[in-house]
Backbone as JSON, one array per atom type, in Angstrom:
{
  "sequence": "PEAFKVLLDYMRSGMVKVSAVDEKVLLLAEFLGVERLVSAAKIRWLVNMGRGPSLSEDCSDEDIVAAFDREYGGISEAIGAGFFRYFLKMNDEAQKEFSEIRG",
  "N": [[132.66, 89.39, 120.85], [130.6, 90.07, 123.76], [128.18, 88.62, 123.82], [128.76, 86.26, 122.4], [130.6, 85.13, 124.15], [128.99, 84.56, 126.38], [127.24, 82.67, 125.22], [129.09, 80.67, 124.48], [130.08, 79.92, 127.0], [127.7, 78.9, 128.0], [127.3, 76.73, 126.26], [129.44, 75.15, 126.99], [128.96, 74.54, 129.71], [126.22, 74.13, 130.03], [124.66, 75.74, 131.5], [123.5, 79.01, 132.46], [123.59, 82.24, 133.87], [120.71, 84.14, 134.51], [121.02, 86.87, 134.66], [123.14, 87.29, 132.94], [122.12, 87.08, 130.46], [121.09, 88.87, 127.77], [119.31, 90.91, 125.36], [120.87, 90.68, 123.02], [122.21, 88.25, 123.41], [120.06, 86.42, 123.38], [119.02, 86.84, 120.79], [121.24, 86.09, 119.24], [121.49, 83.42, 120.04], [119.09, 82.39, 119.04], [119.53, 82.85, 116.28], [121.8, 81.24, 115.8], [120.77, 78.79, 116.37], [120.73, 77.59, 118.93], [119.07, 75.62, 120.47], [118.32, 74.52, 123.02], [118.79, 76.62, 124.86], [117.25, 78.64, 123.71], [114.68, 77.49, 123.89], [114.46, 77.26, 126.7], [114.48, 79.97, 127.34], [112.1, 80.85, 126.14], [110.21, 79.45, 127.64], [110.64, 80.5, 130.25], [109.96, 83.14, 129.71], [107.15, 83.1, 129.01], [106.08, 82.01, 131.36], [106.85, 83.95, 133.25], [105.34, 86.07, 132.33], [102.87, 85.26, 132.96], [101.34, 84.04, 131.09], [101.76, 81.58, 130.03], [101.14, 78.02, 129.74], [100.49, 76.18, 132.73], [103.16, 74.76, 134.61], [102.96, 71.65, 134.69], [102.4, 68.11, 135.11], [100.91, 67.39, 132.89], [101.62, 69.12, 130.92], [104.06, 69.68, 128.68], [107.49, 70.8, 128.19], [107.8, 71.28, 125.5], [105.18, 71.89, 124.76], [104.86, 74.37, 125.98], [106.82, 75.9, 124.69], [105.79, 75.77, 122.09], [103.44, 77.2, 122.5], [104.49, 79.73, 123.0], [105.66, 80.25, 120.49], [103.37, 80.28, 118.86], [102.12, 82.53, 119.86], [104.02, 84.66, 119.57], [105.82, 84.11, 117.47], [108.57, 83.96, 117.64], [111.78, 84.56, 119.26], [113.02, 86.95, 118.32], [110.83, 88.39, 117.37], [109.33, 88.76, 119.73], [111.11, 90.31, 121.23], [111.23, 92.53, 119.55], [108.64, 93.43, 119.91], [108.79, 94.53, 122.37], [108.85, 93.0, 124.72], [111.0, 92.04, 126.2], [111.62, 92.79, 128.83], [110.02, 91.2, 130.44], [111.22, 88.76, 130.3], [113.4, 89.01, 131.95], [112.52, 89.53, 134.62], [110.1, 88.47, 136.9], [106.89, 89.78, 136.86], [104.31, 90.98, 138.64], [102.27, 92.48, 137.6], [102.3, 91.88, 134.98], [100.52, 90.33, 133.33], [98.2, 91.9, 133.34], [99.2, 94.31, 132.27], [100.08, 93.34, 129.8], [97.66, 92.57, 128.66], [96.5, 95.06, 128.35], [98.17, 96.22, 126.48], [97.96, 94.5, 124.27], [95.23, 94.31, 123.92]],
  "CA": [[131.68, 90.15, 121.62], [130.13, 89.48, 125.01], [127.11, 87.64, 123.57], [129.41, 84.99, 122.04], [131.19, 84.58, 125.37], [127.9, 83.99, 127.17], [126.79, 81.44, 124.55], [130.14, 79.66, 124.58], [130.04, 79.43, 128.38], [126.49, 78.08, 128.11], [127.51, 75.47, 125.54], [130.39, 74.35, 127.77], [128.45, 74.11, 131.02], [124.79, 73.84, 130.0], [123.98, 76.65, 132.43], [123.79, 80.42, 132.29], [122.86, 83.1, 134.81], [119.73, 84.99, 133.83], [121.56, 88.22, 134.58], [124.09, 87.36, 131.83], [121.38, 86.97, 129.2], [120.44, 90.09, 127.33], [118.66, 90.76, 124.05], [121.86, 90.22, 122.03], [122.45, 86.82, 123.64], [118.9, 85.67, 122.91], [118.95, 86.94, 119.33], [122.32, 85.27, 118.7], [121.13, 82.01, 120.29], [118.06, 82.04, 118.06], [120.16, 82.84, 114.96], [122.71, 80.11, 115.71], [120.04, 77.55, 116.6], [121.04, 77.0, 120.23], [117.68, 75.33, 120.8], [118.06, 74.34, 124.47], [118.73, 77.94, 125.48], [116.09, 79.33, 123.14], [113.48, 76.9, 124.51], [114.42, 77.66, 128.11], [114.12, 81.39, 127.39], [110.67, 80.97, 125.82], [109.45, 78.95, 128.8], [110.76, 81.51, 131.29], [109.23, 84.32, 129.26], [105.7, 82.93, 129.16], [105.74, 81.81, 132.78], [106.97, 85.26, 133.91], [104.25, 86.94, 131.89], [101.6, 84.71, 133.4], [100.58, 83.69, 129.89], [102.04, 80.22, 129.59], [100.47, 76.92, 130.45], [101.14, 75.89, 134.01], [104.16, 73.7, 134.51], [102.42, 70.49, 135.36], [102.72, 66.85, 134.44], [100.2, 67.27, 131.62], [102.09, 70.16, 130.01], [105.49, 69.49, 128.46], [108.25, 71.97, 127.76], [107.49, 71.48, 124.08], [103.88, 72.56, 124.69], [105.05, 75.77, 126.35], [107.56, 76.52, 123.58], [104.84, 75.91, 120.98], [102.53, 78.3, 122.85], [105.26, 80.96, 122.77], [105.8, 80.44, 119.04], [102.06, 80.67, 118.32], [101.81, 83.89, 120.32], [104.98, 85.67, 119.16], [106.57, 83.76, 116.29], [109.97, 83.72, 117.95], [112.47, 85.47, 120.17], [113.22, 88.28, 117.72], [109.54, 89.08, 117.32], [108.98, 89.16, 121.09], [111.98, 91.43, 121.58], [110.75, 93.65, 118.75], [107.37, 93.91, 120.48], [109.06, 95.18, 123.65], [108.56, 92.11, 125.84], [112.2, 91.51, 126.84], [111.6, 93.05, 130.28], [109.36, 90.08, 131.13], [112.16, 87.66, 130.39], [114.33, 89.26, 133.05], [112.0, 89.59, 135.97], [108.68, 88.2, 137.03], [106.18, 91.02, 137.11], [102.93, 90.67, 139.06], [101.33, 93.23, 136.78], [102.59, 91.56, 133.58], [99.36, 89.91, 132.55], [97.32, 93.06, 133.19], [99.87, 95.18, 131.34], [100.07, 92.7, 128.49], [96.3, 92.65, 128.14], [96.25, 96.43, 127.93], [98.95, 96.48, 125.27], [97.45, 93.68, 123.17], [93.79, 94.41, 123.77]],
  "C": [[131.18, 89.36, 122.86], [129.06, 88.41, 124.79], [127.7, 86.27, 123.19], [130.01, 84.33, 123.27], [130.12, 83.9, 126.22], [127.42, 82.68, 126.54], [127.83, 80.33, 124.63], [130.18, 79.07, 125.99], [128.83, 78.52, 128.58], [126.71, 76.72, 127.44], [128.49, 74.56, 126.28], [129.75, 73.74, 129.0], [127.0, 73.67, 131.01], [123.99, 74.72, 130.94], [124.39, 78.08, 132.1], [122.99, 81.19, 133.34], [121.92, 84.0, 134.01], [120.28, 86.39, 133.66], [122.57, 88.39, 133.45], [123.4, 87.37, 130.48], [120.71, 88.31, 128.9], [119.85, 89.85, 125.94], [119.63, 90.22, 123.0], [122.13, 88.73, 122.17], [121.29, 86.0, 123.09], [118.78, 85.7, 121.39], [120.03, 86.08, 118.68], [122.02, 83.78, 118.89], [120.08, 81.55, 119.29], [118.68, 81.91, 116.66], [121.03, 81.61, 114.76], [122.03, 78.76, 115.97], [120.42, 76.84, 117.89], [119.7, 76.71, 120.91], [117.41, 75.15, 122.3], [117.93, 75.68, 125.17], [117.51, 78.7, 124.99], [114.8, 78.8, 123.77], [113.35, 77.3, 125.97], [114.01, 79.12, 128.25], [112.63, 81.58, 127.11], [109.8, 80.51, 126.98], [109.47, 79.99, 129.91], [109.9, 82.73, 130.96], [107.73, 84.16, 129.5], [105.3, 82.76, 130.61], [105.81, 83.16, 133.51], [105.84, 86.2, 133.54], [102.89, 86.44, 132.37], [100.73, 84.27, 132.25], [100.76, 82.24, 129.47], [101.21, 79.2, 130.32], [101.19, 76.67, 131.76], [102.11, 74.74, 133.81], [103.68, 72.52, 135.33], [102.76, 69.24, 134.57], [102.04, 66.73, 133.08], [100.62, 68.33, 130.6], [103.6, 70.04, 129.87], [106.17, 70.82, 128.11], [107.94, 72.3, 126.31], [106.16, 72.2, 123.9], [104.02, 74.06, 124.99], [105.79, 76.52, 125.25], [106.63, 76.74, 122.39], [103.86, 77.04, 121.24], [103.22, 79.65, 122.63], [105.32, 81.26, 121.28], [104.47, 80.85, 118.4], [101.75, 82.12, 118.66], [102.72, 84.94, 119.67], [105.72, 85.37, 117.86], [108.04, 83.51, 116.53], [110.53, 84.77, 118.88], [112.58, 86.87, 119.57], [111.92, 89.07, 117.65], [109.11, 89.57, 118.7], [109.82, 90.34, 121.55], [111.54, 92.68, 120.83], [109.46, 94.26, 119.27], [107.55, 94.53, 121.86], [108.85, 94.31, 124.87], [109.79, 91.56, 126.55], [112.18, 91.69, 128.35], [110.95, 91.91, 131.05], [110.24, 88.85, 131.2], [113.01, 87.8, 131.65], [113.74, 89.06, 134.42], [110.51, 89.32, 135.97], [107.99, 89.5, 137.47], [104.73, 90.67, 137.43], [101.9, 91.36, 138.19], [101.44, 92.85, 135.3], [101.34, 91.2, 132.8], [98.41, 91.07, 132.33], [97.92, 94.02, 132.14], [99.81, 94.63, 129.92], [98.69, 92.81, 127.87], [95.99, 94.05, 127.64], [96.97, 96.74, 126.63], [98.34, 95.76, 124.08], [95.97, 93.94, 122.89], [93.39, 95.72, 123.26]]
}
């Protein structure tokens, strides 16, 4: 399947185009324990949603990943909650929308 191809390409090169990553790729990466990709996805997700800690010297990638896990529990839970669209594209209204959904 295409998701395996994307993950295999990622494992070979260490890079992947965001446009190649869909829900199936993220779920498979989480299932297979491809931690570098899973962590990068969680960081992108929170930053795009305007919910993550700022990327500064006092905030590590691990801190951002931990914040994602505290908020959602994991990739599959975030996808199940309908938040995949924020992984793909930064949305200026994301935080307002998110607050309305969660609040």
